[in-house]
MIBAMI-449026 format. One record per residue: residue in one letter; y, z, x of N, C-alpha, C, O in turn. Coordinates in steps of 0.2 Angstrom, whole numbers, padded with zeros to 4 digits, always signed. Each point is the difference from the previous one (the first is absolute). Example, Ala and Ser with C-alpha at 12.3 -4.5 7.8 and 13.67 -1.06 7.14 Angstrom:
% MIBAMI-449026
a-0028+0039+0066+0006+0000-0004+0006+0000+0004-0001+0003+0005
s+0006-0007-0007+0006+0001+0004+0005+0003-0004+0006+0001+0003
% end
This chain:
% MIBAMI-449026
m+0662+0754+0223+0005+0000+0006-0001-0007+0004-0006-0001+0002
g+0011-0002+0000-0001-0006+0004-0002+0001+0007+0001+0005+0003
r-0005-0010-0001-0002+0000+0007+0005+0000+0005+0005-0005-0001
k-0005+0009+0006+0005+0000+0005+0000-0006+0004-0006-0002+0003
k+0012-0002-0002+0000-0006+0004-0001+0002+0008+0002+0005+0002
k-0006-0010+0001-0001+0001+0007+0006-0002+0004+0004-0005-0002
g-0003+0008+0008+0005-0001+0004+0007+0004-0001+0000+0005-0004
n+0005-0007+0008+0006+0004+0000+0005-0003-0005+0000-0006-0001
p+0003+0011-0003+0005-0002-0005+0007-0003+0003+0005+0004+0000
v-0005-0010+0003+0006-0002+0003+0004-0004-0005-0003-0004-0003
h+0009+0005+0003+0005-0004-0005+0006-0002+0004+0004+0003+0002
g-0003-0010-0003+0006-0003+0003-0002-0007+0003-0005-0003-0001
w+0010+0001+0005+0000-0007+0003-0001+0000+0007+0004+0004+0004
v-0007-0009-0001+0000-0001+0007+0001-0008+0001-0004-0003-0003
i+0008+0001+0007+0002-0007+0001-0003-0002+0006+0002+0001+0006
i-0007-0005-0006-0004-0003+0006+0003-0007+0002+0002-0004-0004
d-0001+0004+0010+0003-0007+0003-0007-0004+0002-0003+0001+0005
k+0001-0005-0010-0006-0003+0001-0001-0005+0006+0005-0004+0000
a-0010+0004+0003-0001-0005+0006-0004-0006-0003-0003+0000-0006
a+0004-0006+0009-0004-0006-0002-0008+0001+0001-0002+0004+0004
g-0002-0007-0008-0007+0000+0001-0004+0005-0004-0006+0000+0001
i+0010+0004-0005-0004+0005-0005+0003-0001-0007+0006-0001-0001
g-0010+0002-0004+0002+0000-0007+0003+0006-0002+0000+0005+0003
s+0003-0005-0009+0004+0006-0002-0005+0005-0003+0001+0006+0002
t-0007-0008-0005-0004+0005-0002-0004+0004+0005+0000+0006-0001
p-0002-0009+0007-0003+0004+0005+0005+0005+0003-0002+0006+0002
i+0009-0007-0002+0005+0004+0002+0000+0006-0004+0000+0006+0002
v+0000-0007-0009-0001+0006-0004-0005+0005+0001+0000+0006+0000
g-0006-0009+0001-0006+0003+0002+0000+0004+0006-0002+0006+0000
k+0005-0009+0005+0001+0004+0007+0005+0006-0001-0002+0005+0003
a+0007-0006-0006+0005+0005-0001-0002+0006-0005+0001+0005+0002
r-0005-0007-0007-0003+0005-0004-0005+0004+0004+0000+0006-0001
r-0004-0009+0005-0005+0004+0004+0003+0004+0005-0002+0006+0001
a+0008-0008+0002+0003+0004+0005+0003+0006-0003+0000+0005+0004
l+0002-0005-0010+0003+0006-0003-0005+0004-0005+0001+0005-0002
n-0007-0008+0001-0005+0002-0004+0003+0001-0007-0001+0005-0004
a+0005-0010+0002+0004+0001-0006-0004-0002-0006-0005-0004+0000
q+0007+0008-0006-0004-0001-0006+0001-0007-0003-0005-0003-0003
k+0011+0000+0004+0001-0006-0004+0006-0004+0004+0004+0003+0003
a-0005-0010-0002+0005-0004+0003+0000-0007-0002-0005-0002-0003
g+0010-0001+0003+0001-0007-0002+0006-0003+0004+0003+0003+0004
h-0002-0010-0005+0006-0003+0003+0004-0003-0005-0002-0002-0005
g+0008+0001+0008+0006-0003-0005+0001-0007+0003+0006-0001+0002
g-0010-0004-0003+0002-0007+0002-0005-0003+0005+0001+0002+0006
t-0005-0006-0007-0005-0003+0004+0004-0004+0005+0004-0004-0001
l-0007+0004+0008+0002-0005+0005-0006-0004+0002-0005+0003+0001
d+0006-0009+0000-0006-0004+0003-0002+0002+0007+0004+0003+0003
p-0010-0004-0001-0002+0003+0006+0004-0003+0006+0001+0004+0005
f+0001-0010-0005+0004-0002+0006+0007+0002+0000+0004+0000+0005
a-0001+0003-0011+0006+0003-0001+0001+0007+0004-0005+0003+0001
t+0011-0002+0000+0002+0007+0003+0005+0003-0004+0003-0003-0004
g-0001+0009+0006+0006+0003-0004-0002+0006-0004-0006+0003+0000
l+0010-0001-0005+0000+0006-0004-0005-0001-0005+0000-0004-0005
l-0005+0009+0005-0005+0001-0005+0001+0008-0002-0003+0004+0003
p+0006-0003-0009+0000+0007-0002-0006+0002-0003-0003-0003-0004
l+0001+0009+0006-0006+0004-0002+0002+0005-0004+0004+0005+0002
a-0007-0004-0008+0001+0005-0005-0006+0005+0000-0006-0002-0001
f+0007+0008+0002-0005+0005-0001+0001+0005-0006+0005+0002-0001
g-0011+0000-0002+0000+0005-0005+0005-0003-0006-0001-0005-0003
e+0005+0010+0001+0004-0002-0006+0005-0006+0001+0003-0002-0005
a-0002+0001+0011+0005-0006+0002-0003-0006-0003+0004-0005-0001
t-0011+0004+0000-0003-0006-0002+0003-0002-0007-0001-0005-0002
k+0004+0010-0002+0002-0001-0006+0007-0004+0000+0003-0002-0005
s+0000+0002+0011+0006-0004+0001+0000-0006+0003+0005-0003+0002
v-0011+0001+0000-0002-0007+0003+0004-0006-0003+0003-0004+0004
s-0003+0004-0010+0002-0006-0004+0008-0001+0002+0002-0005+0000
y+0001+0011+0001+0008-0001+0001+0001-0003+0007+0005-0003+0001
v-0009+0005+0004+0000-0003+0006-0001-0008+0000+0003-0004+0003
m-0009+0003-0006-0002-0007-0001+0005-0005-0004+0000-0006+0002
d+0003+0009-0006+0005-0004-0004+0007+0000+0003+0004-0004-0002
g-0003+0007+0008+0006+0000+0003+0001-0006+0004-0004-0004+0001
i+0010+0003+0002+0002-0006+0004-0003+0001+0007+0000+0005+0002
k-0002-0011+0000-0003+0000+0007+0003-0005+0004+0003-0005-0002
t-0003+0007+0009+0003-0005+0005-0006-0002+0005-0003+0005+0002
y+0003-0011-0001-0005-0003+0005+0003-0004+0005+0005-0004-0001
q-0007+0004+0007+0002-0005+0005-0006-0004+0002-0006+0002+0001
f+0007-0009+0000-0006-0004+0001+0002-0006+0005+0005-0002+0000
t-0010+0000+0004+0000-0006+0004-0003-0006-0004-0006+0001-0002
l+0009-0006+0001-0002-0006-0003-0001-0006+0005+0004-0002+0004
k-0011+0000-0004-0001-0006+0005+0000-0006-0004-0004-0001-0005
f+0007-0004+0008+0001-0007-0004-0005-0004+0003-0002+0000+0006
g+0000-0005-0010-0005-0006+0002-0007+0001-0002-0004-0005+0000
e+0002+0011-0002-0007+0001-0002+0000+0005-0006+0004+0005+0000
v-0008-0006-0005-0001+0005-0005-0008+0001-0001-0004-0004+0001
t+0003+0011-0002-0007+0002+0000-0002+0002-0007+0004+0000-0004
d-0011+0000+0003-0002+0002-0007+0002+0007-0002+0001+0001-0006
t+0000+0003+0010+0002+0007-0001+0008+0001+0000+0003+0005-0002
l+0000-0010+0005+0008+0000+0001+0002+0005+0005+0006+0002+0001
d-0011+0000+0003+0002+0004+0006-0005-0002+0006-0003-0005+0000
l+0004+0008+0006-0003-0002+0006-0008+0001+0000-0003-0002+0004
e+0001+0006-0009-0007+0001+0000-0005-0005-0004-0006+0000+0000
g+0010-0005-0003-0004-0005-0004-0001-0007+0004+0002+0000+0006
e-0005-0005-0009-0002-0006+0003+0006-0005-0002+0002+0000-0005
v+0000-0004+0010+0005-0005-0001-0002-0005-0005-0006-0003+0001
v+0010+0002-0006-0002-0005-0006+0004-0006+0000-0001-0005-0003
a+0007+0005+0006+0005-0005+0000+0005+0001+0006+0001+0005+0002
k+0001-0011+0001+0005+0000+0005+0006-0005-0001-0001-0004-0005
s+0006+0005+0008+0006-0004+0000+0004+0000+0006+0000+0005+0004
g+0002-0011-0002+0004-0001+0006+0007+0002-0001+0004+0000+0005
q-0002+0001-0011+0007+0002-0001+0002+0007+0002-0004+0004-0002
r+0010-0003+0005+0003+0006+0002+0007+0001-0003+0004-0004+0001
p-0003+0009-0005+0007+0001-0002+0005+0002+0005-0002+0004+0004
t+0008-0005-0005+0006+0002+0004+0002+0007-0003-0002+0002-0006
e+0006+0001+0009+0003+0007-0002+0004-0002-0007-0001+0005-0004
k+0004-0010+0004+0004-0002-0006-0004-0001-0006+0001+0002-0005
e-0007-0005+0006-0005-0001-0005-0003+0006-0003-0001+0001-0006
m+0000+0004+0011-0003+0006-0002+0005+0004-0004-0002+0003-0005
l+0008-0003+0007+0005+0004-0004+0001-0003-0007+0001+0003-0005
a-0001-0010+0005+0001-0003-0007-0006+0001-0004+0001+0000-0007
a-0007+0001+0009-0006+0001-0004+0000+0007-0003-0003+0001-0006
i+0006+0004+0009-0001+0007-0002+0003+0002-0007-0004+0003-0004
p+0010-0006+0002+0003+0003-0007-0005-0002-0006+0001+0004-0005
q-0005-0009+0005-0004-0001-0006-0005+0005-0001-0004+0000-0005
f+0002+0004+0010-0005+0005-0001+0003+0007+0000-0004+0005+0000
v+0010-0004-0002+0004+0006-0001+0001+0001-0007+0002-0005-0004
g-0003+0011+0001+0001+0002-0007-0006+0000-0004-0006+0002+0003
n+0006-0003-0009-0006+0000-0004-0003-0007+0000+0002-0005-0002
i-0008+0005+0005-0004-0007+0002-0007+0000-0003-0002+0005-0003
e-0001-0010+0003-0007-0001-0001-0004-0001+0006+0003-0004+0005
q-0008+0007-0004-0004+0000+0006-0008-0001-0001-0002+0003-0004
v-0001-0007+0008-0007-0001-0001-0003+0004+0006+0001-0001+0006
p-0005+0006-0008-0003+0005+0005-0005-0004+0004-0003-0005-0002
p+0001+0008+0008-0005-0004+0004-0007+0001-0003-0002+0004-0004
k-0002-0009+0005-0007+0000-0002-0004+0006+0003-0004+0003-0003
f+0006-0001+0009-0003+0005+0003+0004+0007-0001+0004+0002+0004
s-0005+0000-0010+0004+0006-0003-0004+0004-0004-0006-0002-0002
a+0008+0008+0000-0004+0005-0003+0000-0001-0008-0003+0004-0004
l+0007-0009+0002+0001-0001-0007-0007-0002-0003-0004-0003+0003
k+0004+0005-0010-0007-0001-0003+0001-0006-0004+0005-0001-0004
i-0011-0003+0004+0000-0006-0004-0007+0000-0004-0005+0000+0003
d+0005+0001-0009-0006+0001-0004-0004+0006+0002-0006-0001+0001
g+0010+0006+0001-0004+0006+0002-0002+0000+0007-0002+0005+0003
k+0004-0010+0001-0002+0000+0007+0006-0001+0005+0005-0003-0002
r-0006+0006+0008+0006+0000+0004+0000-0008+0003-0005-0003+0001
a+0012+0001-0001+0001-0007+0002-0003-0001+0007-0003-0005+0002
y+0004+0010+0003-0003-0001+0007-0007-0001+0000-0003-0003+0004
d-0001+0007-0009-0007-0001+0000-0002-0007-0002-0005-0003+0003
l+0008+0000-0008-0001-0006-0002+0001-0006+0005-0003-0004+0001
a+0009+0005+0003+0002-0004+0005-0005+0000+0006-0002-0005+0002
r+0000+0011-0001-0005+0000+0006-0007-0003-0002-0003-0002+0004
a+0002+0002-0010-0007-0003-0003+0001-0007+0000-0005-0004-0002
g+0011+0001+0003+0001-0007+0000+0001-0003-0007+0000-0006-0001
e+0002+0011-0004+0001-0003-0007+0008-0002+0000+0004+0003+0003
e-0003-0007-0008+0007-0003-0001+0004+0005-0003-0002+0002-0006
v+0007+0001+0009+0004+0005-0003+0007-0003-0002+0004-0002+0004
e-0003+0003-0011+0007-0002-0002+0004+0006-0001-0001+0004-0005
m+0006-0004+0009+0005+0006-0001+0006-0002-0004+0004-0005+0002
k-0002+0008-0007+0005-0001-0004+0007+0003+0002-0001+0006+0003
s+0006-0009-0004+0006+0003+0003+0002+0006-0004-0002+0001-0006
r+0006+0004+0009+0002+0006-0003+0007+0002+0002+0002-0003+0005
p+0001+0006-0010+0007+0002+0002+0001+0005+0006-0005+0004+0000
a+0010-0005+0004+0001+0005+0006+0007+0000+0001+0004-0004-0003
y-0002+0010+0006+0007+0001+0001+0001+0001+0008-0003+0003+0003
v+0008-0007-0001+0002+0000+0007+0008+0002+0001+0004-0004-0003
k-0003+0009+0006+0007+0003+0001+0004-0004+0005+0005-0002-0001
e-0009+0001+0007+0004-0004+0005-0006-0002+0005-0005+0003+0001
i+0007-0009+0002-0004-0003+0006+0005-0001+0006+0005-0003-0001
k-0007+0005+0007+0004-0001+0005-0004-0004+0006-0005+0001+0001
l+0009-0006+0002-0003-0003+0006+0002+0004+0006+0006+0000+0001
i-0010+0004+0002+0002+0004+0005+0001-0004+0007+0004+0001+0003
k-0009-0005-0002+0000-0003+0006-0005-0007+0000-0005+0000-0003
v+0008-0005+0006-0004-0006+0001-0003+0001+0007+0003+0000+0005
i-0010+0001-0004-0003+0002+0006-0001-0006+0004+0002+0000+0006
d-0005-0006-0009-0001-0006+0004-0001-0005-0006+0001+0001-0006
a-0002-0007+0008-0001-0006-0005-0005+0002-0005+0000-0003-0005
d-0005+0007+0007-0006+0001-0004+0000+0007-0004-0004+0001-0005
h+0009+0003+0007+0000+0007-0003+0007+0002-0002+0005-0001+0004
a-0005+0005-0009+0007+0003-0002-0002+0007-0003-0005+0001-0003
f+0010+0003+0003-0001+0007-0002+0004+0002-0005+0006-0001+0000
f-0009+0004-0006+0004+0001-0006-0001+0007-0002-0004+0004+0002
e+0009-0002-0007-0001+0006-0003+0001-0001-0008+0005-0003-0002
v-0009+0006-0002+0001+0000-0007+0000+0006-0003-0004+0005+0001
t+0008-0004-0006+0000+0006-0004-0002-0002-0007+0004-0004-0003
c-0009+0007+0000-0003-0002-0006-0003+0006-0005+0000+0005+0002
g-0002-0007-0008-0002+0004-0005-0008+0001+0000-0003-0003+0005
k+0000+0006-0010-0007+0001+0000-0003-0007-0001+0002-0004-0004
g-0008+0004+0006-0005-0006-0001+0002-0006+0004-0002-0006-0002
f+0006+0006+0007+0003-0005+0003-0005-0002+0006-0002+0005+0004
y+0001-0011-0002-0005-0002+0005+0004-0003+0006+0003-0006-0001
v-0002+0009+0006+0004-0003+0006-0004-0006+0003+0003-0005+0002
r-0010+0005-0002-0003-0006+0002+0002-0006-0004+0000-0006+0002
s+0000+0007-0009+0002-0006-0004+0007-0002+0001+0002-0006+0000
l+0003+0011+0002+0007-0002+0002+0000-0004+0006+0003-0005+0000
g-0007+0006+0005-0001-0004+0006-0002-0007-0002+0003-0005+0003
r-0008+0005-0007-0003-0007-0002+0006-0004-0003+0001-0006+0001
d+0002+0009-0006+0006-0003-0004+0006-0002+0004+0003-0005-0001
l-0001+0010+0005+0006-0002+0005-0002-0006+0004+0004-0004+0001
a-0010+0004+0002-0001-0006+0004+0000-0006-0004+0002-0005+0003
e-0005+0005-0009+0000-0006-0004+0007-0002-0002+0001-0006+0000
a+0003+0010-0001+0007-0001-0002+0004-0003+0006+0005-0004-0001
m-0008+0005+0007+0003-0003+0006-0003-0006+0002+0002-0003+0006
g-0006+0000-0010-0003-0006+0002-0006+0000+0004-0002-0005+0003
t-0001+0011-0002-0006+0001+0005-0005+0004-0004+0000+0002-0006
v-0005+0001+0010-0005+0005-0002+0001+0006+0005+0002-0001+0005
g-0005+0007-0007+0000+0005+0004-0004+0006-0002-0002+0000-0006
h+0001+0005+0010-0003+0006-0001+0002+0006+0004+0004-0001+0005
l-0005+0007-0008+0002+0006+0004-0004+0002+0006-0006-0001+0000
t+0009+0002+0005-0003+0003+0006+0001+0007+0001-0004+0004+0004
t+0009-0001-0006+0001+0007+0000+0003+0002-0007+0004-0004-0003
l-0005+0010+0001+0003+0003-0006+0000+0008+0001-0005+0003+0001
r+0011-0001-0002+0001+0008+0000+0004+0002-0006+0006-0003-0001
r-0008+0009-0002+0004+0003-0005+0004+0005+0003-0002+0005+0003
t+0009-0005-0004+0004+0005+0004+0004+0004-0005+0003+0005+0002
k-0004-0006-0009+0002+0005-0005-0004-0001-0006-0001-0006-0002
i+0000+0012-0002-0003-0001-0006+0002+0006-0004-0001+0006+0001
g+0004-0007-0007+0003+0005-0004+0005+0004+0004+0005-0003+0003
p-0005+0009-0003+0005+0005+0004-0002+0001+0007+0003+0003+0004
f-0009-0006-0002-0003+0001+0007+0002-0005+0005+0000-0006-0001
e+0002+0008+0007+0002-0004+0005-0004+0001+0007-0004+0005+0000
e+0005-0009+0005-0004+0000+0006+0001+0007+0003-0004+0002+0004
k+0010+0001-0004+0001+0007+0003-0005+0005-0003-0001+0005+0003
d-0001-0006-0009-0005+0005-0003-0007-0001+0002-0004+0004-0002
a+0002-0009+0006-0007-0002+0001-0003+0002+0007+0004+0002+0004
i-0010-0001-0004-0004+0002+0006-0006-0005+0000-0003-0002-0005
l+0001+0001+0011-0006-0004+0002-0006+0004-0002+0000+0006+0000
l-0005-0009-0003-0006+0003-0002-0003+0004+0005-0002+0006-0001
e+0001-0008+0007-0003+0004+0005+0004+0006+0002-0003+0006+0002
d+0010-0006-0002+0004+0006+0001-0001+0005-0006+0000+0006+0001
f-0001-0009-0007-0001+0004-0006-0006+0004+0000-0001+0006-0001
e-0005-0010+0003-0006+0004+0001+0000+0005+0005-0003+0005-0001
k+0007-0005+0006+0000+0005+0005+0004+0006-0002-0002+0006+0001
k+0007-0007-0005+0004+0005-0003-0002+0003-0006+0002+0006-0002
a-0007-0009-0002-0002+0002-0006-0004+0007+0000+0000+0004-0004
h-0002-0002+0010-0004+0006+0001+0004+0006+0002-0002+0006+0001
n+0009-0008+0000+0005+0006+0002+0004+0001-0006+0004-0005-0001
a-0004+0011-0002+0004+0001-0006+0007-0001+0001+0004-0003-0004
a-0001+0005+0010+0007+0000+0001+0002-0007+0001+0005-0002-0003
e-0009-0002+0006+0002-0007+0001-0001-0004-0006+0004-0005-0002
f-0009+0006-0002-0001-0004-0006+0005+0002-0005+0002-0004-0004
g+0000+0010+0004+0005+0002-0005+0007-0004+0001+0003-0001-0005
e-0002-0001+0011+0006-0004+0001-0001-0007-0002+0005-0004-0002
l-0011+0001+0001-0002-0006-0002+0000-0001-0007+0002-0005-0003
l-0004+0010-0001-0001+0000-0007+0006+0000-0004+0004+0005+0000
l-0002-0011-0003+0006+0000-0004-0002+0002-0007-0006-0001-0003
p+0011+0005-0001-0002+0002-0006-0001-0005-0006+0003-0006+0001
i-0006+0008-0006-0001-0005-0006+0007-0004-0002+0000-0006-0001
e+0005+0011+0001+0007-0003-0003+0003-0005+0005+0004-0004-0002
a-0007+0003+0008+0003-0005+0005-0001-0007-0003+0004-0004+0002
a-0010+0003-0006-0001-0006-0003+0004-0002-0006+0000-0005-0002
l+0003+0010+0000+0004+0000-0007+0007+0000+0001+0004+0003-0004
d-0001-0005+0010+0007+0001+0002+0004-0004-0005+0006+0002-0001
g-0008-0007-0002+0005-0004-0005+0000+0002-0007+0003-0003-0004
i-0007+0009+0003+0000+0002-0007+0004+0006-0001+0000+0005+0004
p+0004-0004-0010+0004+0006-0001-0004+0006+0000-0006+0000-0002
a+0009+0005+0005-0004+0007+0001+0004+0005-0005+0006+0000-0001
l-0011+0004-0001+0002+0006-0004-0003+0006+0002-0006+0001+0001
s+0011+0004+0001-0003+0007+0002-0001+0004-0006+0004+0001-0004
l-0010+0002+0004-0002+0004-0006+0000+0008+0002-0001+0002+0005
e+0002+0002-0010-0001+0007+0000-0007+0002-0001-0004-0005-0002
e+0002+0011+0004-0007+0002+0000-0003-0001-0007-0006-0003+0000
g+0009+0005-0005-0003-0001-0007-0001-0007-0002-0005-0002-0003
e+0010-0002+0005+0000-0007-0001-0006-0004+0004-0004-0004-0003
a+0003+0006+0009-0005-0002+0004-0007+0002-0003-0004-0004+0001
l+0004+0010-0003-0007+0002-0003-0002-0004-0006-0006-0002+0000
r+0011+0001-0004-0002-0004-0006-0002-0008+0002-0004-0002-0003
l+0008+0000+0007-0001-0007+0002-0007-0001+0004-0004-0004-0001
r+0002+0009+0005-0006+0000+0003-0006+0001-0005-0006-0003+0002
n+0007+0006-0007-0005+0000-0006+0000-0005-0004-0003+0000-0005
g+0007-0006+0006+0000-0006-0004+0005+0000-0006-0001-0004-0004
q+0005+0009+0004+0005+0001-0006+0006-0003+0002+0002-0001+0006
a+0002-0001-0011+0006-0003+0000+0005+0005+0002-0001+0006-0002
v+0007-0007+0005+0005+0004+0001+0007-0002-0003+0002-0006+0002
t+0001+0010-0006+0006-0002-0003+0006+0002+0005+0000+0005+0002
l+0005-0010-0001+0006+0001+0004+0006-0001-0004+0003-0005+0002
l-0002+0009-0007+0006-0001-0004+0005+0005+0000+0006+0000-0003
r-0007+0005+0008+0005+0005+0000+0006-0003+0004+0000-0005+0003
k+0006+0009-0004+0006-0002+0004-0001-0001+0007+0003-0004+0003
v-0007+0009+0000-0001+0000+0007-0004-0006+0003-0001-0001+0005
d-0003-0002-0010-0005-0005+0001+0004-0007+0001-0003-0005+0003
l+0009+0004-0006+0003-0006-0001+0001-0004+0007+0000-0006+0000
e+0002+0010+0005+0001-0003+0006-0006-0003+0003+0000-0005+0004
r-0006+0009-0005-0006-0002+0003-0003-0007-0003-0003-0004+0003
i+0005+0003-0009-0003-0006-0004+0006-0005-0001-0001-0005-0003
a+0007+0006+0006+0005-0005-0001-0001-0007+0002+0002-0005-0003
d-0006+0004+0008-0001-0007+0003-0007-0003-0003-0002-0006+0001
l-0001+0010-0006-0006-0003-0003+0001-0003-0007+0004+0002-0004
k-0008-0008+0003+0000-0003-0006-0007+0000-0003-0005+0001+0003
d+0005-0002-0010-0006+0000-0003-0005-0005+0003+0001-0005+0001
g-0007+0008+0001-0005-0004+0003-0001+0000+0007-0004-0003+0003
d+0009+0006+0000+0000+0001+0008-0005+0004+0002-0003+0005-0003
t+0000-0007+0009-0005+0005+0004+0004+0004+0005+0005-0003+0003
a-0006+0009-0003+0003+0005+0005-0005+0004+0003-0006+0000-0002
l+0008+0003+0008-0005+0004+0004+0002+0007-0001+0006+0002+0001
a-0010+0002-0004+0001+0007-0001-0002+0004+0006-0005+0000+0003
l+0010+0004+0000-0001+0004+0006+0000+0008-0002+0004+0002-0004
f-0008+0002+0007+0000+0007+0000+0000+0003+0007-0004-0002+0004
k+0009+0005-0002+0001+0003+0007+0000-0006+0005-0003+0001+0005
k+0006-0006-0007+0001-0006+0004-0006-0004+0001-0001-0004+0005
r-0004+0005-0009-0007-0003+0001-0002-0004-0006+0002+0002-0006
a-0005-0008+0007-0001-0004-0006-0005+0003-0004-0005+0003+0002
l+0007-0002-0009-0004+0003-0005-0003-0005-0005-0006+0001-0001
a+0009-0006-0001-0002-0005-0004+0004-0006-0001+0006+0001+0001
l-0008-0006-0003+0004-0006-0002+0000+0001-0008-0005+0001-0003
v+0011-0002+0001+0002+0001-0007+0003-0006-0003+0004-0004+0003
t-0004+0004-0010+0004-0005-0004+0005+0003-0004-0002+0005-0003
y+0008-0007+0003+0006+0003-0003+0001-0004-0007+0000-0006+0000
s+0001+0010-0005+0002-0003-0006+0004+0006-0005-0003+0005-0001
k+0009-0007-0001+0003+0004-0004+0001+0008+0002-0002+0004-0004
g+0003-0003+0010+0001+0007+0002-0006+0003+0002+0000+0007+0000
e-0006-0010+0000-0006+0003+0001-0004-0004+0006+0000-0006+0000
i-0004+0010+0004-0004-0004+0005-0007+0002-0001-0002+0006-0002
k-0002-0011+0002-0007+0001-0001-0004-0002+0007+0002-0006+0002
p-0007+0009+0000-0004-0001+0006-0004-0006-0001-0004-0001-0005
t+0004-0004+0010-0005-0006+0000-0005+0001+0006-0005-0003-0001
r+0008+0006+0006-0005+0001+0006+0002+0007+0003+0005+0001+0002
v-0010+0004-0003+0001+0007+0003-0003+0000+0007-0006-0001+0000
f+0009+0004+0004-0003+0001+0007-0003+0007+0000+0004+0005+0000
v-0010-0005+0002-0004+0006+0000-0002+0002+0007-0004-0003+0003
y+0008+0008-0001-0001+0002+0007-0005+0006+0001-0001+0005-0004
q-0003-0005+0010-0003+0006+0002+0003+0001+0007+0005-0003+0002
d-0007+0008+0001+0003+0002+0007-0001-0006+0005-0006-0002+0000
t+0011+0000+0003-0001-0006+0005-0002+0003+0007+0001+0006+0001
v-0004-0011+0003-0002+0002+0006+0006+0001+0005+0000+0001+0006
% end
């Protein structure tokens, strides 16, 4: 018989509106302790100086983290012209200066080359691994770090406001693995100067928006009140909004929960599988609750991730 896990069996998502000055991992620890939750993780790291949406996954929701991290994200950032730092943000040391300041017309002209499928060189101060070591550990140790370009996807970049001659405010909507600090560096260079980020805020990640978020200190206060916390906890399926859903009958749900495939070839099943193609991933639901992630092929669904629930707090 397996050892009983310590803590409460909490399953679902809480979206924290992260403040500046704290890392993503410490926030997970604080939230987990506030709930005495058995298991917790996050869906997409934010730099300590950054603010905005940090999705926290509890319990079985951790099995859907990759779907949030792979989702489209939106960031707003302030770019300061004339100085570039080693970290590409306001926390680093200035390593180069320029007296050149771009006009609004030059800013708008530089944007299109960074939209679409592009190549991007990540910051030296990043969590990427080089020969098994984190790039930021090597950079902090004074070692020469060569960052290779990587493919990235940018859906849209907007110039929201020219604040003054030294600062402009932008918004970018991008895909997985994109570095906004690198975009700031590259935009400034394309405008004939240098630059670094002074603010960075994530306003959207996957299906989650600012309206879903709560400040960490407010969350910690409400975590001990079951009624208030129940209003904050989003279901597992909230992270899987873009995946086709299949509602199952009790017998089908039981087979899927036991790791067995379920055949959907009856006449009454045709409507349920009408939009599915071979190889598609779908979300199987039972009584409107996430039961499993499944793969569809030739009229059959096979479980790839089964969500195992206990009684929640």
